[in-house]
Backbone as CSV, one residue per row, in Angstrom:
resi,resn,N_x,N_y,N_z,CA_x,CA_y,CA_z,C_x,C_y,C_z
1,MET,211.531,-106.788,41.554,212.121,-106.781,42.905,213.532,-108.083,42.295
2,LYS,214.774,-107.025,42.297,216.026,-107.989,42.269,216.075,-109.491,42.882
3,ALA,216.365,-110.329,42.160,216.962,-111.923,42.749,218.219,-111.953,44.162
4,PRO,218.552,-112.084,44.529,219.305,-112.099,45.322,220.745,-112.901,44.035
5,ILE,222.171,-112.529,44.626,223.086,-113.166,43.907,222.954,-114.328,43.509
6,ALA,223.457,-115.076,42.501,223.403,-116.418,42.384,224.926,-117.377,43.196
7,VAL,225.070,-118.617,43.634,225.792,-119.092,44.043,226.318,-119.390,42.928
8,GLY,228.249,-119.210,42.989,228.470,-119.922,41.769,228.963,-118.189,40.950
9,THR,228.697,-117.563,41.073,228.621,-116.490,40.507,230.166,-115.181,41.462
10,LYS,230.323,-114.408,40.268,232.397,-114.008,40.904,231.380,-112.714,42.216
11,ALA,232.023,-112.651,43.301,231.468,-111.770,44.031,231.297,-109.914,43.862
12,PRO,230.712,-109.110,43.766,230.955,-107.634,43.144,231.992,-106.829,44.227
13,ASP,232.952,-106.749,43.851,234.084,-106.102,45.371,233.515,-104.739,45.478
14,PHE,233.744,-104.117,46.222,232.974,-102.921,47.074,234.808,-102.236,47.593
15,SER,234.530,-100.943,48.085,235.391,-100.034,48.904,233.812,-99.804,49.829
16,ALA,233.578,-99.553,50.706,233.429,-98.899,51.695,233.033,-98.633,53.086
17,PRO,233.557,-97.343,53.350,233.600,-97.016,55.084,233.616,-97.976,55.841
18,GLY,233.972,-98.435,57.134,234.126,-99.257,58.173,233.643,-98.408,59.378
19,ASP,233.722,-99.186,60.617,232.739,-98.902,61.784,233.902,-97.753,62.465
20,GLN,234.973,-97.464,61.840,235.892,-96.486,62.050,236.245,-95.238,61.503
21,GLY,235.901,-95.359,60.251,235.499,-94.640,59.112,236.273,-95.407,58.357
22,GLU,237.445,-96.386,58.071,238.207,-96.783,57.361,237.633,-96.953,55.998
23,LEU,238.487,-96.451,54.853,237.938,-97.470,53.802,238.701,-98.541,53.923
24,THR,237.201,-99.545,53.295,237.454,-100.830,53.923,237.024,-101.587,52.574
25,THR,237.235,-102.739,51.707,237.693,-103.039,50.454,237.535,-105.247,50.705
26,LEU,236.540,-105.472,50.053,236.461,-106.352,49.789,236.921,-107.863,49.588
27,SER,237.637,-107.393,48.282,239.076,-108.177,48.339,240.374,-108.299,49.381
28,LYS,240.203,-107.215,50.344,241.545,-107.329,50.911,240.589,-107.663,51.697
29,LEU,239.386,-107.810,52.681,239.021,-108.848,53.649,239.294,-109.738,53.791
30,ILE,238.825,-110.502,52.237,239.128,-111.692,51.695,240.645,-112.290,51.924
31,ASN,241.850,-111.910,51.334,243.297,-112.239,51.931,243.494,-112.932,52.625
32,GLY,243.497,-114.714,51.811,243.704,-115.692,51.808,242.120,-116.809,52.246
33,ARG,241.826,-115.491,52.657,240.120,-116.478,53.436,238.980,-116.372,53.289
34,ALA,237.781,-117.322,53.438,236.481,-116.808,52.936,235.745,-115.284,54.114
35,VAL,235.204,-114.713,53.277,234.288,-113.868,53.878,232.352,-113.855,54.145
36,LEU,231.783,-113.981,55.199,230.844,-113.673,55.289,230.506,-112.810,55.851
37,LEU,229.383,-112.632,54.929,228.599,-111.070,54.512,227.400,-111.177,55.570
38,ILE,227.300,-109.921,56.412,225.989,-110.479,57.461,225.674,-109.257,56.566
39,PHE,224.810,-109.718,56.289,223.464,-107.486,55.716,222.281,-107.942,57.273
40,TYR,222.194,-106.700,57.431,221.254,-106.534,58.396,220.511,-105.421,58.136
41,PRO,218.983,-105.393,58.438,218.007,-103.769,57.845,219.108,-102.181,59.004
42,GLN,219.208,-103.050,60.307,219.957,-101.767,60.716,220.758,-102.009,62.354
43,ASP,221.514,-100.737,62.896,222.063,-100.522,64.315,220.825,-100.762,65.012
44,TRP,220.892,-101.312,66.232,220.493,-100.581,67.236,218.447,-101.519,66.995
45,GLY,219.048,-101.973,66.106,217.090,-102.737,66.034,217.197,-103.941,67.595
46,TRP,216.229,-104.700,67.334,216.327,-105.799,68.205,216.763,-107.567,68.054
47,VAL,216.035,-107.797,66.609,216.598,-108.724,66.051,217.665,-108.786,66.014
48,CYS,218.526,-107.034,65.014,220.013,-106.521,64.494,220.068,-107.034,65.678
49,ARG,220.297,-106.475,66.677,221.552,-106.695,67.638,221.743,-108.278,68.346
50,ASN,220.669,-109.414,68.588,220.682,-110.794,68.699,220.811,-111.347,67.408
51,GLU,220.920,-110.519,66.635,221.517,-111.258,65.217,223.335,-111.292,65.238
52,ILE,224.014,-110.013,65.536,225.062,-109.545,65.750,225.988,-110.040,66.895
53,LEU,225.135,-110.097,67.641,225.911,-110.431,69.395,226.482,-112.281,69.377
54,GLU,225.183,-113.221,68.088,224.599,-113.987,68.237,226.247,-114.896,66.585
55,PHE,225.947,-114.318,66.736,227.513,-114.120,65.444,228.668,-113.890,66.638
56,GLN,228.482,-113.001,67.176,229.759,-112.566,67.610,230.256,-113.801,68.054
57,ASN,229.275,-114.139,69.327,229.456,-115.170,70.144,230.229,-116.820,68.623
58,ARG,229.796,-116.853,68.127,230.175,-118.128,67.168,231.656,-117.104,66.632
59,GLN,232.530,-115.823,66.546,232.935,-116.084,65.548,234.273,-116.615,65.438
60,GLU,235.050,-117.323,66.571,235.989,-117.838,66.820,235.520,-119.794,66.345
61,ASP,234.455,-119.663,66.033,234.076,-120.856,65.106,234.068,-120.697,63.633
62,PHE,233.501,-119.223,63.245,233.567,-119.104,62.284,234.715,-119.064,61.629
63,GLU,236.174,-118.330,62.284,237.285,-118.445,61.958,238.361,-119.752,62.287
64,GLU,237.749,-120.422,63.098,238.390,-122.301,62.987,238.042,-122.364,61.697
65,ILE,237.128,-122.427,60.518,236.987,-122.677,59.455,237.269,-121.871,58.355
66,GLY,238.680,-120.857,58.599,238.234,-119.984,57.765,237.587,-119.065,57.285
67,VAL,236.566,-118.321,58.284,235.153,-117.638,57.741,236.113,-116.543,58.633
68,ARG,236.211,-115.320,57.643,235.771,-113.622,58.428,234.571,-113.387,58.421
69,LEU,233.988,-112.492,59.585,232.619,-112.009,59.912,232.782,-110.621,59.351
70,VAL,231.645,-110.495,58.242,231.626,-108.756,58.232,229.728,-108.688,58.446
71,GLY,229.543,-107.066,58.682,229.004,-106.953,58.861,228.521,-105.535,57.908
72,LEU,227.414,-105.485,57.093,226.971,-104.446,56.149,225.683,-104.258,56.924
73,SER,225.370,-102.967,56.968,224.265,-102.081,56.657,224.002,-100.755,56.815
74,THR,223.060,-100.489,56.294,222.318,-98.878,55.535,222.678,-97.358,56.537
75,ASN,223.374,-98.092,57.218,223.572,-96.818,58.101,224.994,-96.089,58.559
76,LEU,224.386,-95.335,58.818,225.740,-94.170,58.410,226.442,-94.981,59.396
77,VAL,228.096,-94.656,59.074,229.860,-94.654,60.035,229.603,-94.490,61.288
78,VAL,229.333,-93.110,61.499,228.741,-92.398,62.383,227.761,-93.558,63.770
79,SER,226.733,-94.391,63.452,225.836,-95.355,63.817,226.932,-95.982,64.151
80,HIS,227.172,-96.763,63.564,228.105,-98.051,63.163,229.475,-98.268,63.917
81,GLY,230.101,-97.399,64.260,230.969,-97.017,65.312,230.091,-97.072,66.832
82,VAL,229.551,-96.065,67.030,228.665,-96.184,68.523,228.119,-97.994,69.108
83,TRP,227.807,-98.106,67.501,227.178,-99.061,67.579,228.673,-100.592,68.123
84,SER,229.189,-100.951,67.430,230.116,-101.566,67.787,230.824,-101.914,69.102
85,GLU,231.019,-100.463,68.986,231.702,-99.935,70.554,230.632,-100.379,71.832
86,HIS,229.542,-100.203,71.662,227.700,-100.367,72.633,228.571,-101.765,72.957
87,LEU,228.570,-102.216,72.529,228.087,-104.097,71.409,229.879,-104.979,71.419
88,ASN,230.473,-104.046,71.496,232.513,-104.746,71.586,232.195,-105.425,70.925
89,LEU,231.707,-104.952,69.794,232.319,-106.445,68.558,233.063,-106.289,67.997
90,LYS,234.303,-107.684,67.580,235.098,-108.124,66.995,235.397,-108.281,65.697
91,PHE,234.536,-108.116,65.138,234.072,-108.094,63.410,233.909,-106.655,62.820
92,THR,234.274,-105.736,61.744,234.001,-104.921,60.924,232.693,-104.693,60.368
93,LEU,231.727,-103.609,60.361,230.736,-103.568,59.915,230.882,-102.159,59.230
94,ILE,230.639,-102.573,57.779,230.784,-101.855,56.918,229.500,-101.316,57.022
95,SER,229.684,-99.241,55.999,228.629,-98.740,55.837,228.298,-98.039,54.999
96,ASP,227.056,-98.913,53.894,225.897,-98.919,53.096,224.992,-97.532,53.268
97,PRO,225.118,-96.187,53.145,223.696,-95.497,53.204,222.911,-95.492,52.142
98,PRO,223.998,-94.955,51.010,223.292,-95.519,49.280,222.142,-96.448,49.158
99,GLY,223.046,-97.967,49.925,222.520,-99.166,49.677,222.869,-99.941,48.591
100,HIS,224.383,-99.462,48.026,225.166,-99.813,47.080,225.736,-101.355,46.864
101,ILE,225.857,-101.439,48.089,226.080,-102.777,48.443,224.995,-104.176,48.374
102,ALA,224.275,-103.164,49.284,222.923,-104.641,49.130,222.370,-104.623,48.464
103,GLU,222.309,-103.907,47.146,221.781,-103.322,46.045,222.338,-104.611,44.415
104,ALA,223.631,-104.623,45.002,225.102,-105.330,43.426,225.069,-106.861,44.054
105,TYR,224.588,-107.212,45.165,224.237,-108.790,45.829,222.796,-109.104,45.831
106,GLY,221.460,-107.875,45.672,220.366,-108.524,45.981,219.442,-108.250,46.903
107,VAL,220.833,-107.887,47.922,219.023,-107.960,48.881,219.027,-106.844,49.419
108,LEU,218.800,-105.519,48.493,218.192,-104.634,49.247,217.120,-104.151,48.812
109,ASP,216.068,-103.905,49.959,214.459,-104.227,50.125,214.222,-102.940,49.566
110,THR,213.670,-103.183,48.718,212.374,-102.145,47.646,211.203,-102.188,46.956
111,ASN,210.900,-102.991,48.937,209.170,-103.081,48.401,208.410,-101.841,49.206
112,ASP,207.367,-101.144,48.401,207.087,-100.413,48.981,205.951,-99.871,49.504
113,ASP,205.497,-101.443,50.220,204.458,-101.672,51.114,206.275,-101.926,52.629
114,SER,206.722,-102.117,52.632,208.077,-102.683,53.703,208.512,-101.766,54.412
115,PHE,208.304,-101.554,55.944,208.937,-101.090,56.720,210.542,-100.659,56.285
116,ASN,211.218,-101.567,56.019,213.203,-101.594,55.540,213.358,-101.436,54.300
117,LYS,211.755,-101.110,53.858,212.436,-100.422,52.102,213.714,-99.333,52.061
118,GLY,214.282,-99.251,51.622,216.219,-98.530,50.918,217.318,-99.571,51.674
119,ARG,216.644,-100.484,52.836,217.076,-100.707,53.126,217.817,-102.528,53.329
120,SER,218.851,-102.986,53.958,219.035,-104.231,53.147,218.022,-105.326,54.268
121,LYS,217.912,-106.049,53.067,217.359,-107.861,53.559,218.341,-108.485,54.518
122,ARG,217.214,-109.030,55.971,218.456,-109.489,56.449,219.182,-110.998,55.296
123,ALA,220.389,-111.314,55.423,220.807,-111.723,54.551,222.594,-112.166,54.766
124,LEU,222.709,-113.353,54.771,223.710,-113.952,54.337,224.313,-114.182,53.312
125,ILE,226.023,-114.228,53.311,226.695,-114.835,51.687,227.953,-114.783,51.863
126,LEU,228.214,-116.160,51.657,229.624,-116.929,51.795,230.228,-116.407,50.336
127,ILE,232.137,-115.696,50.695,232.179,-115.255,49.403,233.888,-115.798,49.541
128,ASP,234.157,-116.881,48.560,235.293,-117.848,49.239,236.673,-116.915,49.081
129,ARG,237.582,-117.558,48.621,238.954,-116.988,48.503,239.171,-116.916,47.013
130,GLU,238.948,-116.946,46.297,238.313,-116.597,44.745,237.609,-115.554,44.220
131,MET,237.068,-115.110,45.768,235.372,-113.860,45.018,234.341,-114.828,44.535
132,ILE,234.231,-116.118,44.657,233.173,-116.821,44.655,231.788,-116.679,45.394
133,VAL,230.648,-116.595,44.916,229.473,-116.763,45.932,229.589,-118.023,46.179
134,ARG,229.079,-118.684,47.381,229.217,-120.252,47.123,228.071,-120.133,48.567
135,TYR,227.239,-119.228,49.161,226.065,-119.364,49.519,225.467,-118.501,50.265
136,VAL,224.843,-118.885,49.900,223.216,-117.315,50.153,222.206,-118.421,50.822
137,TRP,221.855,-116.621,52.200,220.701,-117.056,52.753,219.992,-115.341,52.719
138,VAL,218.829,-115.509,52.356,218.405,-114.515,52.290,216.630,-114.726,53.016
139,THR,215.959,-113.776,53.985,214.603,-113.455,54.545,213.919,-112.370,53.927
140,GLU,212.960,-112.537,53.060,212.502,-111.236,52.775,211.814,-110.982,54.602
141,ASP,211.439,-111.744,55.686,211.205,-111.698,57.038,211.871,-110.945,57.924
142,PRO,211.602,-109.706,57.910,212.898,-108.918,58.508,213.562,-109.879,60.218
143,TRP,212.014,-110.080,60.961,211.886,-110.455,62.095,212.863,-112.513,61.934
144,LEU,213.091,-112.807,60.972,213.542,-114.333,61.308,215.200,-113.957,61.522
145,GLU,215.659,-114.428,62.295,217.417,-114.716,62.658,217.628,-116.002,61.666
146,PRO,218.550,-115.867,60.980,219.174,-117.926,60.252,219.333,-118.439,61.873
147,ASP,219.021,-119.550,61.117,219.926,-121.189,61.909,220.646,-120.963,62.278
148,TYR,221.980,-120.699,63.017,222.996,-120.153,63.505,223.775,-121.601,63.309
149,ASP,223.775,-122.700,63.774,223.982,-123.538,63.685,224.408,-124.258,62.357
150,SER,222.860,-124.379,61.777,223.025,-124.673,59.805,224.170,-123.689,59.391
151,ILE,223.667,-123.324,59.316,224.986,-121.957,58.845,225.727,-121.925,58.965
152,LEU,226.990,-121.988,60.094,227.997,-122.738,60.560,228.413,-124.284,59.643
153,ASN,227.325,-124.624,59.688,227.394,-126.000,58.866,228.163,-125.994,57.517
154,SER,226.570,-125.664,57.006,226.618,-125.168,55.247,228.870,-123.959,54.998
155,CYS,228.374,-123.184,56.120,229.410,-122.583,55.720,231.397,-123.415,55.569
156,SER,230.851,-124.941,56.621,231.532,-125.112,56.534,232.457,-126.421,55.293
157,GLU,230.900,-126.404,55.002,230.560,-128.040,53.927,231.294,-127.470,52.522
158,VAL,230.324,-126.313,52.112,230.893,-125.613,51.205,232.038,-125.464,50.918
159,LEU,233.196,-124.573,52.112,234.297,-124.392,51.949,235.439,-125.437,52.106
160,GLU,235.020,-126.774,52.842,235.653,-127.826,52.177,235.256,-128.598,50.786
161,ASN,234.451,-128.793,50.380,234.029,-129.395,48.862,234.063,-128.249,47.568
162,SER,235.033,-127.337,48.185,234.985,-125.840,46.931,236.813,-126.102,46.676
């Protein structure tokens, strides 16, 4: 099993379709601010819904510290589009059906015994304006949500010190 990308390394750039079918490139998303990649196993999942909505509720807090939120899963564009509209999301969801982006960041679930094999693990990766990975949180437990206050505080501290 591949380890998650290490803090301090250059983030792999990528281009993939967003929830409206538009080509989305990480380096263009950064555009002078940090990006928090929110990897999650699947659209329409109960825990995934809770997580995405909690980030949506805190989006302004992240934007105040200079962080753009971007969701990623291996779902197809059409699923992202319908789910994003259903949840009235204000941030982009990126479609990674082959799992290449999740694999590049070391968060693709490859465990043969996992229900989520071939999907991304639940993970958060903060990338600064210079495309350097500054924070990584990954769980093997797909039912575990992150500590949202802790993530916001960690992002704030890391960006202040970088």
